[in-house]
C-alpha positions as CSV (number, residue, x, y, z in Angstrom):
1,X,0.0,0.0,0.0
2,X,1.4,3.4,-0.9
3,X,2.3,5.9,1.8
4,X,0.3,9.1,2.3
5,X,1.8,12.0,0.4
6,X,1.5,15.6,1.2
7,X,0.3,17.9,-1.5
8,X,2.4,21.1,-1.6
9,X,0.4,24.2,-0.7
10,X,-0.9,26.0,-3.8
11,X,1.4,28.9,-4.3
12,X,0.3,32.2,-5.6
13,X,0.3,32.4,-9.4
14,X,3.2,34.7,-10.2
15,X,3.4,35.0,-14.0
16,X,1.4,38.2,-14.6
17,X,2.9,41.3,-13.1
18,X,0.6,42.4,-10.3
19,X,-0.1,46.1,-10.5
20,X,-2.9,48.0,-8.7
21,X,-5.4,50.1,-10.5
22,X,-5.5,53.5,-8.8
23,X,-8.9,54.3,-7.4
24,X,-10.7,57.2,-8.9
25,X,-10.6,60.3,-6.7
26,X,-14.4,60.2,-6.4
27,X,-15.0,56.6,-5.5
28,X,-15.0,55.0,-2.1
29,X,-16.8,51.7,-2.8
30,X,-16.6,49.1,-5.5
31,X,-18.4,45.8,-6.1
32,X,-16.2,43.0,-7.5
33,X,-16.5,39.4,-8.5
34,X,-13.8,36.8,-8.2
35,X,-13.5,33.3,-9.6
36,X,-10.6,31.2,-8.3
37,X,-10.1,27.8,-10.0
38,X,-7.6,25.2,-8.8
39,X,-7.1,22.0,-10.9
40,X,-4.9,19.1,-9.9
41,X,-4.3,16.2,-12.3
42,X,-2.6,13.0,-11.1
43,X,-0.9,10.4,-13.3
44,X,-2.1,7.7,-10.8
45,X,-5.3,7.3,-8.9
46,X,-5.6,9.0,-5.5
47,X,-7.2,6.6,-3.1
48,X,-7.9,8.9,-0.2
49,X,-7.6,12.7,0.2
50,X,-8.1,15.3,3.0
51,X,-8.0,19.0,2.0
52,X,-8.4,22.4,3.6
53,X,-9.4,25.4,1.5
54,X,-9.1,29.1,2.6
55,X,-10.9,30.8,-0.2
56,X,-13.9,32.6,1.4
57,X,-13.3,36.4,1.5
58,X,-13.5,38.2,4.9
59,X,-16.7,40.1,5.7
60,X,-16.4,43.0,8.2
61,X,-17.1,46.7,8.4
62,X,-14.9,47.5,5.4
63,X,-15.8,44.6,3.1
64,X,-19.2,42.9,2.7
65,X,-19.3,39.4,1.3
66,X,-22.5,39.3,-0.7
67,X,-22.1,35.9,-2.5
68,X,-19.8,33.0,-2.0
69,X,-20.0,29.5,-3.4
70,X,-17.4,26.8,-3.7
71,X,-17.7,23.7,-5.8
72,X,-15.5,20.6,-5.6
73,X,-15.2,17.8,-8.2
74,X,-15.4,14.9,-7.6
75,X,-18.0,15.4,-4.9
76,X,-16.5,15.1,-1.4
77,X,-17.6,12.3,0.9
78,X,-17.4,14.7,3.9
79,X,-17.2,18.4,4.2
80,X,-17.4,21.1,6.9
81,X,-16.5,24.7,7.6
82,X,-15.2,26.5,10.6
83,X,-13.3,29.6,11.8
84,X,-9.6,29.4,12.5
85,X,-7.8,31.2,15.4
86,X,-7.2,34.2,13.1
87,X,-10.9,34.6,12.2
88,X,-10.6,33.2,8.7
89,X,-13.2,30.8,7.2
90,X,-11.8,27.3,6.4
91,X,-13.5,24.6,4.4
92,X,-12.5,21.0,5.2
93,X,-13.4,18.2,2.8
94,X,-12.5,14.5,2.3
95,X,-12.6,12.3,-0.8
96,X,-12.7,8.5,-0.1
97,X,-13.3,7.4,-3.7
98,X,-10.5,6.9,-6.2
99,X,-9.9,9.9,-8.5
100,X,-7.3,11.2,-11.0
101,X,-8.2,14.9,-10.8
102,X,-9.4,17.5,-8.3
103,X,-11.1,20.7,-9.3
104,X,-12.0,23.4,-6.8
105,X,-13.8,26.6,-7.9
106,X,-14.6,29.4,-5.5
107,X,-16.8,32.3,-6.7
108,X,-17.2,35.4,-4.7
109,X,-18.9,38.8,-4.9
110,X,-17.9,41.5,-2.5
111,X,-18.6,45.2,-1.8
112,X,-15.3,46.9,-0.8
113,X,-15.1,50.2,0.9
114,X,-12.2,52.6,1.2
115,X,-11.0,51.9,4.8
116,X,-8.4,54.6,4.9
117,X,-10.3,57.8,4.1
118,X,-9.0,60.4,6.5
119,X,-5.7,58.6,7.2
120,X,-3.1,61.0,8.6
121,X,0.3,59.2,8.5
122,X,2.1,62.0,10.4
123,X,-0.3,61.5,13.4
124,X,-0.9,58.7,15.8
125,X,1.5,56.8,18.1
126,X,5.2,56.7,17.4
127,X,7.3,53.6,16.6
128,X,8.8,53.8,20.1
129,X,5.4,54.0,21.8
130,X,4.0,51.0,20.0
131,X,7.2,49.0,20.6
132,X,7.0,49.8,24.3
133,X,3.4,48.7,24.4
134,X,4.2,45.4,22.8
135,X,7.3,44.7,25.0
136,X,6.9,41.9,27.5
137,X,5.9,43.1,31.0
138,X,5.1,40.7,33.9
139,X,1.4,40.7,34.8
140,X,0.5,42.9,31.8
141,X,-2.8,42.1,30.2
142,X,-2.7,40.0,27.0
143,X,-2.5,42.0,23.8
144,X,-4.0,40.0,20.9
145,X,-1.8,41.8,18.3
146,X,1.3,40.3,20.0
147,X,0.5,37.0,18.2
148,X,1.9,38.8,15.1
149,X,5.0,40.1,16.8
150,X,7.2,37.0,16.7
151,X,9.0,34.8,14.1
152,X,6.8,32.3,12.2
153,X,7.7,29.5,9.8
154,X,8.0,31.7,6.7
155,X,9.1,34.8,8.5
156,X,12.2,34.3,10.7
157,X,13.6,37.3,12.5
158,X,17.1,38.3,11.2
159,X,19.5,41.1,12.2
160,X,20.0,42.1,8.6
161,X,16.3,42.9,8.3
162,X,16.3,44.8,11.5
163,X,19.2,46.9,10.3
164,X,17.5,47.6,6.9
165,X,14.3,48.7,8.6
166,X,15.8,50.7,11.3
167,X,16.5,53.7,9.0
168,X,12.7,54.1,8.7
169,X,11.4,52.8,12.0
170,X,13.0,55.4,14.4
171,X,11.5,55.7,17.9
172,X,10.3,59.3,17.5
173,X,8.5,58.9,14.1
174,X,4.8,58.3,13.8
175,X,4.4,54.6,13.0
176,X,2.1,55.0,10.1
177,X,4.4,57.5,8.4
178,X,7.5,55.3,9.1
179,X,5.9,52.1,7.8
180,X,4.7,53.8,4.6
181,X,8.3,54.9,4.0
182,X,9.6,51.4,4.6
183,X,7.0,50.0,2.1
184,X,8.2,52.6,-0.5
185,X,11.9,51.7,0.1
186,X,11.1,48.0,-0.4
187,X,9.3,48.8,-3.6
188,X,12.2,50.9,-4.8
189,X,15.0,48.5,-3.8
190,X,13.5,45.2,-4.9
191,X,12.5,44.1,-8.4
192,X,9.3,42.3,-9.2
193,X,10.5,39.2,-11.0
194,X,7.9,36.5,-11.8
195,X,9.1,32.9,-11.4
196,X,12.3,34.1,-9.7
197,X,11.3,32.5,-6.4
198,X,8.9,29.9,-5.0
199,X,7.2,29.6,-1.6
200,X,10.2,27.8,-0.2
201,X,12.7,30.6,-1.0
202,X,14.0,32.0,2.3
203,X,13.4,35.7,2.8
204,X,17.1,36.2,3.4
205,X,17.7,35.0,-0.1
206,X,15.1,37.4,-1.4
207,X,16.8,40.2,0.7
208,X,20.2,39.4,-0.8
209,X,19.0,38.9,-4.4
210,X,16.8,42.0,-4.3
211,X,14.0,40.4,-6.3
212,X,10.9,38.3,-5.9
213,X,7.1,38.4,-6.1
214,X,4.3,39.7,-3.9
215,X,4.4,36.9,-1.3
216,X,8.2,37.5,-1.0
217,X,7.8,41.2,-0.4
218,X,5.0,40.6,2.1
219,X,7.2,38.1,4.1
220,X,10.2,40.5,3.8
221,X,8.3,43.5,5.2
222,X,6.9,41.3,8.0
223,X,10.4,40.2,8.8
224,X,11.5,43.9,8.9
225,X,8.7,45.0,11.2
226,X,8.9,42.0,13.6
227,X,12.6,42.3,13.9
228,X,12.0,45.9,15.1
229,X,9.5,44.8,17.8
230,X,6.3,45.7,15.8
231,X,3.3,43.5,15.2
232,X,2.3,42.8,11.6
233,X,0.3,40.1,9.8
234,X,0.2,38.6,6.3
235,X,-2.9,39.3,4.2
236,X,-4.0,37.1,1.2
237,X,-6.5,38.3,-1.3
238,X,-7.1,39.4,-4.8
239,X,-6.3,42.5,-6.8
240,X,-8.2,44.0,-9.7
241,X,-5.8,44.4,-12.6
242,X,-6.0,46.0,-16.1
243,X,-5.3,44.1,-19.4
244,X,-2.7,45.5,-21.8
245,X,-4.0,48.6,-23.7
246,X,-6.4,47.7,-26.5
247,X,-6.9,44.1,-25.2
248,X,-10.0,42.6,-23.6
249,X,-9.6,41.1,-20.1
250,X,-8.4,37.5,-20.2
251,X,-10.4,35.0,-18.1
252,X,-8.1,33.4,-15.6
253,X,-5.2,35.8,-16.2
254,X,-5.4,37.6,-12.9
255,X,-3.5,36.4,-9.8
256,X,-3.9,36.0,-6.1
257,X,-2.1,38.7,-4.2
258,X,-0.5,39.3,-0.9
259,X,0.3,42.3,1.3
260,X,0.7,43.1,5.0
261,X,-1.1,44.8,7.8
262,X,0.7,46.6,10.7
263,X,-0.9,47.1,14.1
264,X,-1.2,50.8,15.0
265,X,-3.3,51.3,18.2
266,X,-5.5,54.4,18.0
267,X,-5.3,54.6,14.2
268,X,-8.6,56.3,14.5
269,X,-10.4,54.8,11.4
270,X,-13.5,52.9,12.2
271,X,-13.4,50.7,9.1
272,X,-9.8,49.7,9.6
273,X,-9.8,49.4,13.4
274,X,-6.2,49.4,14.5
275,X,-4.6,47.8,11.4
276,X,-3.0,49.7,8.5
277,X,-2.7,47.6,5.3
278,X,0.3,48.2,3.1
279,X,1.1,46.7,-0.3
280,X,4.9,46.8,-1.0
281,X,4.5,45.2,-4.4
282,X,2.5,48.3,-5.6
283,X,3.8,50.8,-3.1
284,X,0.3,51.8,-2.0
285,X,-2.2,51.6,0.8
286,X,-4.8,49.1,-0.4
287,X,-8.0,50.6,-1.5
288,X,-11.3,49.5,-3.2
289,X,-9.6,47.2,-5.7
290,X,-8.0,44.9,-3.1
291,X,-10.2,42.0,-1.9
292,X,-9.1,40.5,1.5
293,X,-9.5,36.7,1.8
294,X,-7.6,35.9,5.0
295,X,-4.9,37.1,7.4
296,X,-2.4,35.2,9.5
297,X,1.2,35.1,10.6
298,X,2.5,34.2,7.1
299,X,1.5,32.3,3.9
300,X,1.3,29.1,5.8
301,X,-1.7,30.3,7.8
302,X,-3.7,31.3,4.7
303,X,-2.7,28.8,2.0
304,X,-5.6,28.8,-0.5
305,X,-5.7,25.0,-0.8
306,X,-3.6,22.3,0.8
307,X,-4.0,18.7,1.8
308,X,-2.7,15.1,2.3
309,X,-3.4,12.4,-0.3
310,X,-2.7,8.6,-0.6
311,X,-1.4,7.7,-4.0
312,X,-1.5,10.0,-7.0
313,X,2.0,9.7,-8.2
314,X,3.1,12.9,-10.0
315,X,0.7,15.7,-10.5
316,X,0.3,18.9,-12.5
317,X,-1.3,22.1,-11.1
318,X,-3.3,24.8,-12.8
319,X,-4.5,27.9,-11.0
320,X,-6.7,30.5,-12.7
321,X,-8.1,33.7,-11.1
322,X,-10.5,36.1,-12.7
323,X,-11.4,39.4,-11.0
324,X,-14.0,41.7,-12.4
325,X,-15.3,45.2,-11.5
326,X,-19.1,45.0,-11.4
327,X,-19.8,48.6,-10.5
328,X,-18.1,51.5,-8.8
329,X,-20.6,54.0,-7.4
330,X,-19.5,57.6,-7.1
331,X,-19.7,58.8,-3.5
332,X,-17.3,61.4,-2.2
333,X,-13.6,62.3,-2.4
334,X,-11.4,60.1,-0.2
335,X,-8.0,60.8,1.2
336,X,-5.5,59.8,-1.5
337,X,-3.4,57.0,0.0
338,X,-1.0,56.0,-2.9
339,X,2.5,56.9,-2.1
340,X,4.5,58.6,-4.8
């Protein structure tokens, strides 16, 4: 009898360059649809399979999930859903009949609001104040954000990252202003290079090579912030992108995306609570064209699809993502958050 084999986590498709579409100066909401298809094909039958999917977008004050459906073929023998410790929705399903392919399609419709209208980067707590708040103190009450303060499997803490970030994250600087500057430095210093890395590439290699893709830049920025005693989490999601000029949008040509969110107590924005999202790949504060699916310590907490199978032999993997703008109502003029 063959031994159980782990299916590698589905990595983010990295061939198309991921560029954000600037939001109009007069829009603060957008309704988007997303279709995310994953197809495994095996050269031998899979006898048993257990999978976990993290594909349902978040629904909160800044993002309303209007429609979500997920189909699995072949039909699972068992399935269930639950919330993980980070508040993400996870679907668990098992296949007990032999199969040579697995197709998972998630379709979502979301209403996204601008969460950072009124953001004042030069106000709020300083880097030193937030660091002191997160520092260990005996008998101090538990701070939930501290879960995102320490090293994690994909984000080890290195002195080289601390030294790189220290130029921006000075004690007397407002944390929002300092982290936006750090994001801009990463964007300027590192090249977006599809297929130059994979999910197993260590962030120190990315740091030394000065190139990578969105998940690399997210992990890199997390490593910088945590090495400096600040709490930050990984965000997975989707990004509305534009086709080349004169060409129609291609079905399946979009990609999953990744960025980060840094904890800033007293940020003062009700839709964002105490978290400031930053997208180092695009050097911007995410707006209405970013759809959030999940957040965690790193990619490992929010892998779109992963599992364990018995049998299967070699496999091929196809991932296709299509993001569409359904409508973009004109409301009022938001604070411009893109960083030049």
